[in-house]
BASESE-221022 format. One record per residue (C-alpha): residue in one letter; residue number from 1; x, y, z; chain. Coordinates in nm, 4 decimals, padded with zeros to 6 digits. Layout:
N
(site "a", NUM, (X, Y, Z), "A") ...
//
This chain:
318
(site "m", 1, (02.2875, 05.9097, -03.2174), "A") (site "n", 2, (02.2091, 06.3084, -03.1285), "A") (site "g", 3, (01.8729, 06.2646, -03.2686), "A") (site "l", 4, (01.7591, 05.9170, -03.0975), "A") (site "e", 5, (01.8947, 06.0910, -02.7486), "A") (site "a", 6, (01.7173, 06.4267, -02.8456), "A") (site "a", 7, (01.3921, 06.1652, -02.9557), "A") (site "f", 8, (01.4355, 05.9867, -02.6661), "A") (site "g", 9, (01.4669, 06.2468, -02.3998), "A") (site "a", 10, (01.1785, 06.4226, -02.5280), "A") (site "a", 11, (00.9662, 06.1198, -02.4376), "A") (site "q", 12, (01.0892, 06.0713, -02.1370), "A") (site "q", 13, (01.0378, 06.4020, -02.0215), "A") (site "w", 14, (00.6157, 06.4173, -02.1140), "A") (site "l", 15, (00.6222, 06.0888, -01.9524), "A") (site "f", 16, (00.7870, 06.1977, -01.6320), "A") (site "e", 17, (00.5455, 06.5024, -01.6304), "A") (site "a", 18, (00.2359, 06.3559, -01.7452), "A") (site "v", 19, (00.2875, 06.0198, -01.5293), "A") (site "v", 20, (00.5686, 05.9686, -01.2604), "A") (site "q", 21, (00.5681, 06.3198, -01.1237), "A") (site "p", 22, (00.1880, 06.3444, -01.0262), "A") (site "a", 23, (00.2285, 06.0050, -00.9060), "A") (site "m", 24, (00.5152, 06.0972, -00.6826), "A") (site "f", 25, (00.3563, 06.4079, -00.5358), "A") (site "a", 26, (00.0455, 06.1581, -00.4446), "A") (site "l", 27, (00.2656, 05.9452, -00.2976), "A") (site "g", 28, (00.4601, 06.2141, -00.1166), "A") (site "l", 29, (00.8041, 06.1462, -00.2362), "A") (site "a", 30, (00.8514, 06.4951, -00.3906), "A") (site "s", 31, (01.2011, 06.5079, -00.2402), "A") (site "l", 32, (01.3040, 06.2719, -00.4985), "A") (site "l", 33, (01.2202, 06.4209, -00.8236), "A") (site "e", 34, (01.5589, 06.3776, -00.9788), "A") (site "d", 35, (01.5283, 06.0306, -00.8687), "A") (site "g", 36, (01.2130, 05.9545, -01.0737), "A") (site "y", 37, (01.3422, 06.1173, -01.3523), "A") (site "a", 38, (01.5860, 05.8906, -01.3861), "A") (site "a", 39, (01.3381, 05.5818, -01.3278), "A") (site "t", 40, (01.1088, 05.7154, -01.6068), "A") (site "g", 41, (01.3775, 05.6570, -01.8350), "A") (site "w", 42, (01.4357, 05.3194, -01.7545), "A") (site "l", 43, (01.0280, 05.2619, -01.7648), "A") (site "l", 44, (01.0183, 05.4282, -02.1043), "A") (site "v", 45, (01.3585, 05.1470, -02.1836), "A") (site "g", 46, (01.0821, 04.9162, -02.0715), "A") (site "l", 47, (00.7796, 04.9947, -02.2337), "A") (site "l", 48, (00.9892, 05.0419, -02.5953), "A") (site "q", 49, (01.1422, 04.6652, -02.4977), "A") (site "i", 50, (00.8216, 04.4956, -02.4529), "A") (site "a", 51, (00.6670, 04.6977, -02.7514), "A") (site "v", 52, (00.9487, 04.5460, -02.9651), "A") (site "m", 53, (00.8706, 04.1803, -02.8484), "A") (site "l", 54, (00.4910, 04.2032, -02.8619), "A") (site "l", 55, (00.5298, 04.3760, -03.2097), "A") (site "v", 56, (00.8206, 04.2091, -03.3856), "A") (site "i", 57, (00.9317, 03.8839, -03.1273), "A") (site "g", 58, (00.6171, 03.7507, -03.0913), "A") (site "p", 59, (00.5112, 03.7301, -03.4290), "A") (site "l", 60, (00.8064, 03.5922, -03.5036), "A") (site "q", 61, (00.7595, 03.3217, -03.2533), "A") (site "r", 62, (00.4464, 03.2227, -03.4103), "A") (site "w", 63, (00.6132, 03.1989, -03.7554), "A") (site "r", 64, (00.8573, 02.9613, -03.6825), "A") (site "p", 65, (00.8240, 02.7815, -03.3558), "A") (site "v", 66, (01.0359, 02.5211, -03.1928), "A") (site "e", 67, (00.7780, 02.3725, -03.0108), "A") (site "k", 68, (00.4366, 02.4071, -02.9111), "A") (site "v", 69, (00.3648, 02.5725, -02.6365), "A") (site "t", 70, (00.1516, 02.3368, -02.3805), "A") (site "d", 71, (00.2249, 02.4877, -02.0279), "A") (site "r", 72, (00.0749, 02.8829, -02.0495), "A") (site "t", 73, (00.0705, 02.8517, -01.6593), "A") (site "a", 74, (00.4840, 02.8675, -01.6882), "A") (site "v", 75, (00.4687, 03.0955, -01.9310), "A") (site "r", 76, (00.2784, 03.3259, -01.7718), "A") (site "t", 77, (00.5089, 03.3315, -01.4612), "A") (site "d", 78, (00.7989, 03.4388, -01.7196), "A") (site "v", 79, (00.5661, 03.7089, -01.8209), "A") (site "l", 80, (00.5417, 03.8237, -01.4407), "A") (site "y", 81, (00.9317, 03.8143, -01.4176), "A") (site "t", 82, (00.9792, 04.0498, -01.7284), "A") (site "l", 83, (00.7285, 04.3065, -01.6317), "A") (site "i", 84, (00.8854, 04.3203, -01.2507), "A") (site "h", 85, (01.2621, 04.3897, -01.4322), "A") (site "r", 86, (01.1071, 04.5726, -01.7557), "A") (site "l", 87, (00.9098, 04.8003, -01.6240), "A") (site "g", 88, (01.1522, 04.9279, -01.3106), "A") (site "l", 89, (01.0059, 04.7196, -01.0530), "A") (site "f", 90, (01.2878, 04.5456, -00.9242), "A") (site "r", 91, (01.5262, 04.8685, -00.9840), "A") (site "v", 92, (01.2975, 05.0786, -00.7199), "A") (site "v", 93, (01.3446, 04.7564, -00.4655), "A") (site "l", 94, (01.7393, 04.8232, -00.5228), "A") (site "f", 95, (01.6776, 05.1795, -00.5201), "A") (site "f", 96, (01.6097, 05.2060, -00.1444), "A") (site "t", 97, (01.8085, 04.8955, -00.0896), "A") (site "v", 98, (02.1612, 04.8253, -00.2163), "A") (site "q", 99, (02.2057, 05.1529, -00.3945), "A") (site "p", 100, (02.2799, 05.4110, -00.0527), "A") (site "l", 101, (02.5415, 05.1309, -00.0122), "A") (site "f", 102, (02.6535, 05.1649, -00.3305), "A") (site "d", 103, (02.6497, 05.5641, -00.3202), "A") (site "e", 104, (02.8543, 05.5386, 00.0437), "A") (site "g", 105, (03.0988, 05.3128, -00.0909), "A") (site "f", 106, (03.2033, 05.5067, -00.4403), "A") (site "g", 107, (03.1736, 05.8520, -00.2119), "A") (site "w", 108, (03.3864, 05.7329, 00.0065), "A") (site "l", 109, (03.6429, 05.6446, -00.2341), "A") (site "h", 110, (03.5712, 06.0071, -00.4031), "A") (site "l", 111, (03.7390, 06.1438, -00.0900), "A") (site "q", 112, (04.0119, 05.9356, -00.0655), "A") (site "g", 113, (04.0941, 06.0731, -00.4514), "A") (site "i", 114, (03.9971, 05.7814, -00.6035), "A") (site "g", 115, (03.7866, 05.8688, -00.9095), "A") (site "a", 116, (03.6702, 05.6657, -01.2660), "A") (site "f", 117, (03.8958, 05.4828, -01.5108), "A") (site "q", 118, (03.7473, 05.6576, -01.8144), "A") (site "l", 119, (03.8214, 05.3917, -02.0215), "A") (site "d", 120, (03.7615, 05.5790, -02.3244), "A") (site "a", 121, (03.9759, 05.8296, -02.3010), "A") (site "l", 122, (04.2787, 05.6106, -02.3610), "A") (site "w", 123, (04.2061, 05.7077, -02.7291), "A") (site "p", 124, (04.2536, 06.0361, -02.7656), "A") (site "g", 125, (03.9206, 06.1936, -02.9934), "A") (site "i", 126, (03.7329, 05.8829, -02.9329), "A") (site "t", 127, (03.4741, 06.0635, -02.6838), "A") (site "d", 128, (03.3831, 06.2663, -03.0418), "A") (site "l", 129, (03.2654, 05.9297, -03.2176), "A") (site "p", 130, (03.0420, 05.8436, -02.9779), "A") (site "i", 131, (02.9520, 05.5300, -03.1892), "A") (site "v", 132, (03.2748, 05.3917, -03.1411), "A") (site "s", 133, (03.3225, 05.4438, -02.7686), "A") (site "f", 134, (02.9678, 05.2923, -02.7189), "A") (site "a", 135, (03.1091, 04.9776, -02.9167), "A") (site "l", 136, (03.3889, 04.9504, -02.6855), "A") (site "y", 137, (03.1811, 04.9992, -02.3825), "A") (site "l", 138, (02.9339, 04.7214, -02.5114), "A") (site "v", 139, (03.2556, 04.4637, -02.5920), "A") (site "v", 140, (03.3783, 04.5512, -02.2354), "A") (site "f", 141, (03.0792, 04.4964, -02.0381), "A") (site "d", 142, (02.9686, 04.2043, -02.2725), "A") (site "f", 143, (03.3389, 04.0127, -02.1792), "A") (site "a", 144, (03.2609, 04.1014, -01.8097), "A") (site "d", 145, (02.8885, 03.9301, -01.8575), "A") (site "y", 146, (03.0464, 03.5848, -02.0071), "A") (site "w", 147, (03.2589, 03.5189, -01.6996), "A") (site "i", 148, (03.0160, 03.6250, -01.4641), "A") (site "h", 149, (02.7892, 03.3845, -01.6556), "A") (site "r", 150, (03.0751, 03.1114, -01.6060), "A") (site "g", 151, (03.0682, 03.1524, -01.2379), "A") (site "q", 152, (02.6809, 03.1387, -01.2503), "A") (site "h", 153, (02.7586, 02.7612, -01.3944), "A") (site "g", 154, (03.0502, 02.6974, -01.2353), "A") (site "l", 155, (03.0459, 02.7863, -00.8527), "A") (site "r", 156, (02.7950, 02.5104, -00.6306), "A") (site "w", 157, (02.5966, 02.8231, -00.4567), "A") (site "w", 158, (02.5295, 03.0460, -00.7687), "A") (site "w", 159, (02.4207, 02.7785, -00.9931), "A") (site "g", 160, (02.1626, 02.7148, -00.7000), "A") (site "l", 161, (02.0342, 03.0581, -00.8198), "A") (site "h", 162, (02.0612, 03.0726, -01.1274), "A") (site "s", 163, (01.9156, 02.7387, -01.2368), "A") (site "l", 164, (01.5924, 02.8541, -01.1873), "A") (site "h", 165, (01.6360, 03.0721, -01.4438), "A") (site "h", 166, (01.7180, 02.7197, -01.7018), "A") (site "s", 167, (01.4318, 02.5259, -01.5437), "A") (site "q", 168, (01.2198, 02.6336, -01.7891), "A") (site "r", 169, (01.0632, 02.3647, -01.9668), "A") (site "q", 170, (00.8862, 02.5952, -02.2378), "A") (site "m", 171, (01.1448, 02.8672, -02.3431), "A") (site "t", 172, (00.9917, 03.1788, -02.4985), "A") (site "m", 173, (01.0764, 03.5721, -02.5367), "A") (site "w", 174, (00.9541, 03.5882, -02.1354), "A") (site "s", 175, (01.2219, 03.3661, -02.0293), "A") (site "d", 176, (01.5048, 03.6309, -02.0033), "A") (site "n", 177, (01.4138, 03.8030, -01.6843), "A") (site "r", 178, (01.2868, 03.4259, -01.5162), "A") (site "n", 179, (01.5854, 03.4794, -01.2557), "A") (site "h", 180, (01.6067, 03.4620, -00.8696), "A") (site "l", 181, (01.5976, 03.8321, -00.7042), "A") (site "l", 182, (01.9110, 03.7097, -00.5450), "A") (site "d", 183, (02.1081, 03.6165, -00.8797), "A") (site "d", 184, (01.9820, 03.9182, -01.0189), "A") (site "v", 185, (02.1146, 04.1409, -00.7454), "A") (site "l", 186, (02.4712, 03.9813, -00.7598), "A") (site "r", 187, (02.4800, 03.9963, -01.1405), "A") (site "d", 188, (02.3287, 04.3903, -01.1479), "A") (site "s", 189, (02.5586, 04.4631, -00.8752), "A") (site "l", 190, (02.9371, 04.3351, -01.0341), "A") (site "l", 191, (02.8186, 04.5593, -01.3805), "A") (site "v", 192, (02.7071, 04.8683, -01.1936), "A") (site "i", 193, (03.0618, 04.8415, -00.9870), "A") (site "l", 194, (03.2376, 04.7949, -01.3553), "A") (site "a", 195, (03.0344, 05.0783, -01.4782), "A") (site "q", 196, (03.1638, 05.3059, -01.1858), "A") (site "l", 197, (03.5373, 05.1302, -01.2514), "A") (site "v", 198, (03.5328, 05.2580, -01.6338), "A") (site "g", 199, (03.3675, 05.5715, -01.6985), "A") (site "v", 200, (03.0551, 05.4722, -01.8727), "A") (site "q", 201, (02.8337, 05.7698, -01.9113), "A") (site "p", 202, (02.4909, 05.7186, -01.7402), "A") (site "g", 203, (02.3337, 05.7379, -02.0676), "A") (site "q", 204, (02.5493, 05.5201, -02.2722), "A") (site "f", 205, (02.5023, 05.2753, -01.9606), "A") (site "v", 206, (02.0960, 05.2832, -02.0052), "A") (site "a", 207, (02.1706, 05.2426, -02.3969), "A") (site "i", 208, (02.3467, 04.8600, -02.3359), "A") (site "v", 209, (02.1345, 04.7647, -02.0827), "A") (site "a", 210, (01.8792, 04.8127, -02.3308), "A") (site "i", 211, (02.0138, 04.6133, -02.6183), "A") (site "t", 212, (02.0959, 04.3380, -02.4004), "A") (site "q", 213, (01.7945, 04.3290, -02.2607), "A") (site "l", 214, (01.5769, 04.2679, -02.5901), "A") (site "s", 215, (01.8699, 04.0598, -02.7583), "A") (site "e", 216, (01.7992, 03.7943, -02.4868), "A") (site "s", 217, (01.4267, 03.8171, -02.5323), "A") (site "l", 218, (01.5150, 03.7374, -02.9122), "A") (site "q", 219, (01.7616, 03.4865, -02.7720), "A") (site "h", 220, (01.5428, 03.3375, -02.5516), "A") (site "a", 221, (01.2363, 03.2669, -02.8153), "A") (site "n", 222, (01.0522, 02.9995, -02.8651), "A") (site "l", 223, (01.1864, 03.0840, -03.2537), "A") (site "r", 224, (01.3876, 02.8196, -03.5002), "A") (site "l", 225, (01.6238, 03.0939, -03.5905), "A") (site "w", 226, (02.0172, 03.1462, -03.6613), "A") (site "f", 227, (02.2144, 03.3807, -03.8403), "A") (site "g", 228, (02.4274, 03.1672, -04.0664), "A") (site "r", 229, (02.7719, 02.9969, -04.0400), "A") (site "f", 230, (02.9150, 03.3292, -04.0593), "A") (site "g", 231, (02.6509, 03.5404, -03.8241), "A") (site "e", 232, (02.6535, 03.2834, -03.5540), "A") (site "r", 233, (02.9937, 03.4078, -03.4931), "A") (site "l", 234, (02.9116, 03.7817, -03.4653), "A") (site "w", 235, (02.6418, 03.7933, -03.2531), "A") (site "v", 236, (02.4198, 03.5302, -03.0073), "A") (site "s", 237, (02.1341, 03.3691, -03.1728), "A") (site "p", 238, (01.8285, 03.2385, -03.0820), "A") (site "r", 239, (02.0109, 02.8705, -03.1916), "A") (site "f", 240, (02.3161, 02.9490, -03.0435), "A") (site "h", 241, (02.1672, 03.0056, -02.6960), "A") (site "r", 242, (01.8960, 02.7472, -02.6964), "A") (site "l", 243, (02.2036, 02.5160, -02.6994), "A") (site "h", 244, (02.2726, 02.6539, -02.3803), "A") (site "h", 245, (01.9572, 02.5872, -02.2357), "A") (site "a", 246, (01.9386, 02.2435, -02.3216), "A") (site "v", 247, (01.9164, 01.9383, -02.0962), "A") (site "g", 248, (02.2337, 01.8762, -01.9525), "A") (site "l", 249, (02.4276, 01.9897, -02.2478), "A") (site "g", 250, (02.3765, 02.3578, -02.1784), "A") (site "h", 251, (02.4754, 02.3272, -01.7740), "A") (site "e", 252, (02.6994, 02.0500, -01.7272), "A") (site "k", 253, (03.0688, 01.9072, -01.8909), "A") (site "r", 254, (02.9542, 01.6821, -02.1214), "A") (site "g", 255, (02.9883, 01.3227, -01.9836), "A") (site "r", 256, (03.0715, 01.4103, -01.6841), "A") (site "g", 257, (02.7191, 01.5832, -01.4402), "A") (site "s", 258, (02.9776, 01.7979, -01.3237), "A") (site "l", 259, (02.8924, 02.1835, -01.3276), "A") (site "g", 260, (03.0030, 02.3815, -01.6482), "A") (site "g", 261, (02.8127, 02.4315, -02.0143), "A") (site "h", 262, (02.8487, 02.5636, -02.3760), "A") (site "n", 263, (02.7583, 02.9150, -02.5139), "A") (site "f", 264, (02.8148, 03.1463, -02.2123), "A") (site "g", 265, (02.8179, 03.4420, -02.4643), "A") (site "v", 266, (02.5703, 03.7033, -02.3722), "A") (site "l", 267, (02.5680, 03.8882, -02.6778), "A") (site "l", 268, (02.9113, 03.8154, -02.8486), "A") (site "p", 269, (02.9612, 03.4597, -02.9283), "A") (site "w", 270, (03.3456, 03.5426, -02.9519), "A") (site "w", 271, (03.4437, 03.4433, -02.5784), "A") (site "d", 272, (03.3105, 03.1008, -02.6164), "A") (site "v", 273, (03.5422, 03.0669, -02.8951), "A") (site "l", 274, (03.7799, 03.1733, -02.7199), "A") (site "f", 275, (03.7505, 03.0226, -02.4145), "A") (site "g", 276, (03.6556, 02.6838, -02.5740), "A") (site "t", 277, (03.2993, 02.6496, -02.4482), "A") (site "a", 278, (03.1103, 02.7550, -02.8294), "A") (site "n", 279, (02.8963, 02.4934, -02.9428), "A") (site "f", 280, (02.7737, 02.6053, -03.3026), "A") (site "e", 281, (02.5634, 02.2488, -03.4106), "A") (site "h", 282, (02.2876, 02.3018, -03.6089), "A") (site "r", 283, (02.0107, 02.1649, -03.3696), "A") (site "y", 284, (01.7798, 02.2852, -03.1396), "A") (site "e", 285, (01.7030, 02.0886, -02.8301), "A") (site "p", 286, (01.4489, 02.0333, -02.5571), "A") (site "t", 287, (01.5272, 02.2682, -02.2440), "A") (site "g", 288, (01.5690, 02.2207, -01.9065), "A") (site "i", 289, (01.7683, 02.0439, -01.6164), "A") (site "r", 290, (01.8579, 01.6945, -01.6298), "A") (site "d", 291, (01.7694, 01.6028, -01.2199), "A") (site "q", 292, (01.4430, 01.7967, -01.3379), "A") (site "v", 293, (01.3848, 01.5649, -01.6066), "A") (site "e", 294, (01.5234, 01.2334, -01.5359), "A") (site "k", 295, (01.4579, 01.2905, -01.1098), "A") (site "n", 296, (01.1561, 01.5017, -01.1566), "A") (site "r", 297, (01.3102, 01.7644, -00.8969), "A") (site "d", 298, (01.0770, 02.0570, -00.8171), "A") (site "y", 299, (01.1773, 02.3723, -00.9311), "A") (site "g", 300, (00.8643, 02.5657, -00.8330), "A") (site "r", 301, (00.5965, 02.6510, -01.0346), "A") (site "g", 302, (00.4564, 02.9887, -00.9296), "A") (site "f", 303, (00.6902, 03.2996, -00.8448), "A") (site "w", 304, (00.7422, 03.2629, -00.4977), "A") (site "s", 305, (00.7882, 02.8765, -00.4638), "A") (site "q", 306, (01.0505, 02.9521, -00.7392), "A") (site "q", 307, (01.2153, 03.1985, -00.4976), "A") (site "w", 308, (01.2063, 03.0202, -00.2188), "A") (site "l", 309, (01.3370, 02.6615, -00.3859), "A") (site "g", 310, (01.6067, 02.8991, -00.5064), "A") (site "f", 311, (01.6910, 02.9931, -00.1977), "A") (site "k", 312, (01.7268, 02.6645, -00.0291), "A") (site "r", 313, (01.9333, 02.4983, -00.3450), "A") (site "m", 314, (02.1717, 02.7883, -00.3106), "A") (site "l", 315, (02.2225, 02.7109, 00.0569), "A") (site "g", 316, (02.2675, 02.3482, -00.0085), "A") (site "r", 317, (01.9112, 02.2465, 00.1189), "A") (site "g", 318, (01.6424, 02.2027, -00.1962), "A") 
//
């Protein structure tokens, strides 16, 4: 762990000094260099993720695809979503809009003597075992993510936003970030609040987000892959998650057409098993939304039309 942190830190320092810092000086943002250095860490994580996607997940898709990709335009739009999120553009916008509100709120709490819970401090000595501490926080965040995901499917106004993610009929490794921006703001805000409450270290939080995003890229891949009877119950596979995107099955209570679904786990299928939402059937179904397939409901083709229609659906007007 220490070796990985040292290597990442050296790469972050180089990228900051060679690219980010000169750009910030040129744009008159010298007063934000400390924040720029932190943003460089997220940029580096995104570059590494995209490299893994292109060098590892991409060839896997070509090796064992579930279906032939015919709608290249839809995939290109998903690539745009991925670049916006993984290269830090979305986080930059949050930094200038939402982050000041969080800083003010958390600062007020600290003045009242209310600090972070420090979850890993409950077990003496656990902080001396970085891998164990990291695994603990990973499980906690994944548990929260499971219930956030249930909320995205269970609350009709939130499903109005989240349904954009499920409207992709040609799911690929680029589809993970195909989300309404407001949907991402809500989810990220809840996870940031959780991070503050449990006292996770910034470096651990970055690592948790990085591993989660990369795993989700694999889960969304156009890839005929499962992890075996035992492995399927340890980590979410492309087959397990594709059922979550299957028409009807993934976003409805079976036979009712009402909101619900199966396989909400983000990393760990344990929560689906525990709360009765798991479906381990070994099949690969077409993806999309029932009204999109049966009634030709429009979820938008380009980035801006998708965002606008999602906002209208949230308000019940789309």
